[in-house]
N, C-alpha and C positions, 0 to 999 in steps of 0.2 A: 575384411575388416572383423576385427575382433570382435566379437563374442558381445563383450558388454557396450560396444559402439555400437553395434545393429539390435539389441534388445531396446538402445534408449532409441534411438530411429523409429522403430515400430510404434516405440508406445509415445513418441509424439507425434506422430500419425495419428495415433487411433485417442488422445487426450481428448479430443472434441466430442467422440463416442459414447464416452465412459462416463459412467455412473461416479465414479470417483473425482474427486477433489484435489491433485494431491502437491498442489505447490500454488504460488503466490497469487491471484487471481483466475487459481483455475484449471489453467492451460499456456500454454506458448506464447498465446493472445494479449495476455495478461485481462482479456476482457472478460470480466464476471461476469459468466452467461450460462446457466444452466439446464442441458436439456432434457429434464427429466418432469415429471409430472407426478401430483400428488400432495403439495404444498399444502399444509393445512393451517390454518386465521383462527381458528375457534378455541381457540389456548387463551389463560388470564395468569399472567403472574399473582404473588400474593402479592394483596395491600393494606399497609395498618394508615389510623388518621394518626395525630398526634399526641395521644396516646396511647399510641400502640397497640389499639384496637383494630381486628381485623375487618375491614369494609368489604373485602374479596377474596375469595379464595381460591389458590392454587389449583389451577384447573387443565386436562391435557397438556403437561407436559412429559413426555416420557419415559426422560430419567434424569437425572440432574446430577453434576462433581465437582466439587468444592477446586478449587485453584489457590495457586500464591496472592497474595495481599491486591498486586497489579497484574492487569493482561489489559497488553494492550493492540494484540493482532490476532484476528479469526485463526481458527484450527485448518490442518489440510486432511484430509483423507484418503487414505490410499488401502484395498485390501483388509477389509473390516477395522481397522486401524484406525485412531482418534489420535492426531497429534495435537499438543497446544504445548506453546512457551508463555512461561509467566515469571513470577519471581519466587523467591529462595524461602517465602512462611510456610510452613509446613504442613497441609491443609489436616494432617489427620493427629495433630498435635498443639493443642494449643497453647501447652504451656512454655512451646518456647517463645522465650523471650523477645521484643519486637527487636531489640539491636543487632540477632543474630539473620535478624529475614534478608540477610545479603548477599547476592548473587543472581545469576538468573537459570531459569529449568525448564527444561524440555520434558514434558508429560504426553504417556501415551493409555490411552483408555480404547477400553473393548468398543466397538460400534453398538452392537449388538445391547447391550447397556450397563453401558458406563464405568463398569470397572477397572481401578488406575493396576493396569501391568506392569507397568516400570515409571522412574523416573531416573534422573538425570540432572543435579546442578554441578553447576560452573561458579566456585568461590569470584568475590567482588577481590578486583586489583585493588592493592592496598599498600601503603609506607612508600617507597620511590618508585614505584612502578605506576601510581596510578597522578591520571589528572583527573581533579572534579569533574570535569563536562564530562570525562568519560565513561565512567565507571561508578556511579552514584547511589546510595543507601536506597534498598527498595523498589530499583530500575527494575526492570521485567528485562525476559528474551523476547528483542521487538523482530528479530528476523523468522519468518517464518521457513519451514526445511522445505526442500524440495525430496518428492520421494518416486524413485524409480526400479521398478523389481524389487530385489533384494539392498538396495543401496538409500541412504540415507545425505541429505547435505544439511549443513545450515552453519550461520557464523555465531557466534556465542558472546557476552557479555563482556569477553576477553580479547576479542579482534580475533578472535581463531577461527577459521573457517576448519570445520570438523568433519569428519567420511565417518560413517557406522554401517555395520555390514548388521541388518536386521532380521536376515535369517531364522534362524534358533525362535526369536521370540513374536515371529508369522506362523512358525509350528507349533510355539507352545513348550516348547524344549531349552528353553534358554533366556541369556538377555543379550541386547546387541552389543556389539565387537567394536570397539573405535578401531578404523582400517588407518587412516592416517587423521595428521593437525596440522595447519599451517600457521603459527604466528604471523601475524598481520606488520603487528606493533614490531618484533624482533628480527624477522627477513627482511619488511620490504621495507621496515623507516616510515611507516605512517603514525600521524599525528591523528587518532582518529576523534571525532565529536561527533555525541550523539544528543539531542534536545533535554536538554531535564525537563521541562513541564509535559513533555509527552510519555513522558516515565520509561522511554527506554525504545521508544519505536525505530527501527531502524532498516534498511534495505535487507531485500531476499534474494536470495543465488538464482541464475536460470542457468539449465542446460540443453545444449545441444549436443545430440553426438556424445562424444564422448569428450568431451568440455564443460567447464563451470564458468559462468562468471561471474565478478564477483566486486560488489564494490565496498571499498577500501571503508569508508566513512573521514575519511581525512579531512579537518578543519581548522576551524582557527582555534587559536589558544583559548583560555580562560579570561581573559581580558575586552576578547574580541578585538582586540587591535592589528595580531598579522596571524600570517599561516606558519606556525614555524614549521613545517617540513613541505617547502613548496614543488620539490621534487620530485616527493613518496606520490606513488600512484593512485588513481581515483577508484582507476579499475585495471581488475586484473584477469587471464585468462590463465587458468589452470587443465590441467588436466583431472579427469574426474578419478583415473586407478588409484594415482600416486598424490594429489596435488601437487605437483610439478608445473613452476609457472614458465607458462608456455609463451607470454606475453604481455608487457603492459603500457599502461599511458597515462601523465600527466597532466592533459591539457587544458586545465582548470588553473593549475600552478600556483601563481601567490594569489590571483584574485577571488578566492572561494571567498563569497561574503559570510558562511555561518556555519553551516551541516550540510552534511550527500548522503542523504538517505533515500533518496530516490531508486527503486530498484529499476535494473535492466530488462526488454523488451527483446523478445529473439525473432526478427522477419526476415522473411526470405523473399527478396523484390529482385526481380530481374533475373531469377537463376541463381543469383547469391545470396548468399545468407547477411544479415548486417544485426551487430548488438548496439541496440538505441538505448540512449542512458541520459538521462534529464540532470543535470551537475548545479555543483554550488556556486558556480560563478553567472547563471542565469541563463545557458546557454543549455541544449537542446541537443546530444551529439551522439552522428551515426559512426560506428566503424566497422573493418570487416571482418567478420566473428573468423576465418582462420587464417591472417597476419595480424590484427590488430592497426590497420590506418583507418584513415579519417576518410569515412564517404563523402559525407554532408555535417553541415554543421547551423542550426539558426537559434540567434535572436528573438525569443518574442518583444523584450522591452526596445519602447523606442530610445533612439539615442539621447534625448534628452535627460529619460529617466534617474533616480538615482536612490542609491539603496542607503537607507540610512538604520542604524540598530534599533530595535526597540517598534520598529514597524512602521512608523511617521513617513519613513518614503516613497518612492512610485517606482521604483525597480524590483522585481523579487525572482526567486530563484524555484526550483522544483524541490518538493514533497511528493507529491501525487506521483504513481504510476504511471508509463504513458500507453496507450494498449493500442493494437492493433486490430480495425476493422473495413471490410469491402477495399482492402489496399489500400486502404487510410490512416493515419498515426494522429491519434489524438491524446493533450494531453493539458493539463492546466496549469497553470501557474502560481507560485504560494510562496509560503513560507511558514516556519515553525510558528505550531498552534497561539503559543502564546505573544506571541508579537503584532496581537492586535487584528481588530478589521481594519481591508484596504482593497482596493481594485485589483482584482487577478485579470486573468486572460485563459478563454478556453480556444484552445485552439485546435483545426485539422491539416494537418501535412502532408504532403506529396513525400514520399520518400524514393521517388526515383530519380527528383535530380544531384546534382554533384556539388560540391564547394560549399561557400557560404550562400545560403537558402534563405536569407533572414528578409525578415519585410522591409529592410534599411540597412543603407551600407552607411558608414561614418563617412561624413561632408565636414569634417571640424571639429571641434569642442564641443561636444553637446547639440550637435547637428547631425541629421540623416537626410538621406534622401533614396527616392524609393529606387529596390533589386529589381531590377530587370528579373535577376535569376530567383528572385522568391520561391520559396516553395508551398509559404502558408495560401491556402485555399480559402478560406475563411480563418477568423478569430473575432469572441465576443468585444464590441467596439468599447472605446474611453470614453465613458462619455461625462458630462459636468450635471447637475442638479436639476438646470432646465432640458437639457437631453432624454432624460430618462422618459422611457416611452409606459405608456397605459393601456392594460390589456382589456379583453374583452373575455367577463364573469357573467356567464348565462346569455341576460340580452342587455347586461350594463356594464358599462367602463371603469376601472380604477385604477390608482395609482399599484403602479406592480410594486416600487417596492414603500418601507417603512417611512415613513419623515427624513429621520435622522441618515437616510444610506443617499451616499449620492453617487455613487458607480453603478453599474451594467449589475457585473459579474464579480466576485468578491475572490480573493483570495481561496484556493483548497489544496488538502491534503488528501479528501478521499478520491478526488480525481471523479473517472466517468465510467457508463458502462452506453452501450453500442447494441442497438437489434432492428431489424426490419425496418430501416432508413429512418432510426430513433436513437439519436444520443442524449442521453441523462447526465445530467454535473449538478454536485452540491457544494457550493461556497461552505465556508467556515461559519460565515453569520448565520446558515440556518435555514439558504435560500435552494430547493429544488428547482430546477429548469427544466425544460423540455426544446429539443434542438431539431431541426432537420438536419438530416448528418449531411447530405451535400452541400447545403447552403450556410447553413447556418441561422437559419429562419428558428427564431423564436417563436415558439408556440404555447405554451404557458411556464408559470414559476407559481409556486408556494411557498408560502414564509411559515416552517415549522416550527419557528420562533425557540430556538435550540440549538446550539452548536453541531456540527456533523464533521467526523473525524475520519468513519474510517468507511469502507468500500460499498458502495451501492452492489445492490444482487437485481438481477432480470432472471425471472422465475413463471416458466408458466401463465406468460402475462400478464404477468404483474410485476411491479418494480418497488426496491422494499427500501429502505433507510432506516438506519438504527442513527441514532440521537447520545448525545452526551449528554443529556439528562435524562434516559434510560426508555426514551418512547419508541417503538419500532412501527413504522408508518408502511403502507400500504398501498399503493396506486397503480391503477389499469392502464395498461400498455396503449399509448395513443396519442394522438395530437389533440385530443379535450381532457382538459385538469378532472379526473375524477379518482377522491382519496376514496379507498375500500374500507383502509380501518386503518385504527391510532392504538396498540395496544401499549399499556403502561407496566411500568416498572417500578420498583425500586432502590434499582443500582444504575448504573452508566454503562453504556456501551461506548467503549474507546475503539472498540473494532465491526468490521460491517457481520453481516450475517452470509450463512455459507449454507448450500441446499444439495445435501449430496446424498446418494444411494437411499433416495425417500426420507431423508430426515434434513430438519432446517435445525440448523444448527449457530448457537449466539452466545458471547464470551462476555457476560454482564460480573464487572467487576470481578468476584472473585469465585463467582459459579460460570461453570459451565451447562446449559441448557443443550436436548435434545428435543426434538417438537414431530412426531411422525402420526401420521395415521394408523389409527388401531386398525390390527388385520381380520 
């Protein structure tokens, strides 16, 4: 085993205990649980009324840093550095015209005080090289980096996988050095599609030992009619040190509904490592990490479900990232944010089975029959209005959902977090639900009355969720619904909170906030 592979293995083994948050979801399990203590919730954002009069002063915020105009992913934190993907508006120069805010930017801040140490802009694709659905004006860099030691990998807005050596930046003696770059459009023939209304949200890379696993974002054309590159890979395995393609897979083929932006999960199952990824045709697939061979596949959609552009149909795909908890895979189905509200499912899957492990097998056109090999341990029910349950709130019962809602769990792009026998999930419609992780029993639900796009966070016995309308909610961990805090802001939170090195990080609109307890 070479030195790079050994260091990566040691880092992967220790990630769950580390204070850093060096990748999307915090660690290889993608389950956003922080092992730290010291969360502070007695802070306040500055609030003004409709006449710009200050009604609440800002307090308790350790530092804040200006970002680009759009920021849709949370930061990653490693070795005292904070990395954020945003767009190309220069936060230090307000004189640059809006027409020049094109491209994605990776920023690096010092964790102690928020000083900007380095930024790298990737220009927007233009002319004959660009498709409007691929790289559009003002879009943010939507792929969170993976940091291991002195190496950093991410996918930029030009569909290039990039590896940087960041050793000199960490030492304070120089800037990062590009080690290699793979243009997936030119070299692999992919036709990337990223969702316009999510301002550039993209899949993040995953790593295991000396390998890197990348979703290519291959998708449909601008008319949403066909997949221009059905033979191009949807998932590739690269050599970390060189960018060499080791294997690739195009399983969704021509059946991609829209986008492919769910990040891959790495899981060791039965002594072998699987790469598990939710794909754009509505199937969750697991591949052998070493060979790329398909291990199992699961379509949680009923066989009579139909995908319709705009979200009016009943068939979904995956935007949320699957997580691993207690030997089970948890994942929520959905569609990109602007495709309206609709029925979704949260699924618990046993990853030890092989082959087609869907709940149903084909039994003719739009017909299904029970699959005896199903790996779905439980999933949220597909209910009609009459079946929507009532839940206890104190000594009273009330409808769990608003009258306009006629389904149990909606489409999700934020996914879920699991800890201590409970799994929490939020849907785009703004309901936060708490389930028994083993059985799927619903313990409670709360209507946030706001959409949720970013990942949830579990930290120090609390569940945190940030909303598109600029609210940060905190709940007590447990089978009873206890809302601890609602902190208002005048921005939006398109990404979820992160807690690392004793600091709560929030990316709100064009600002990165850091909140920690004073020493």
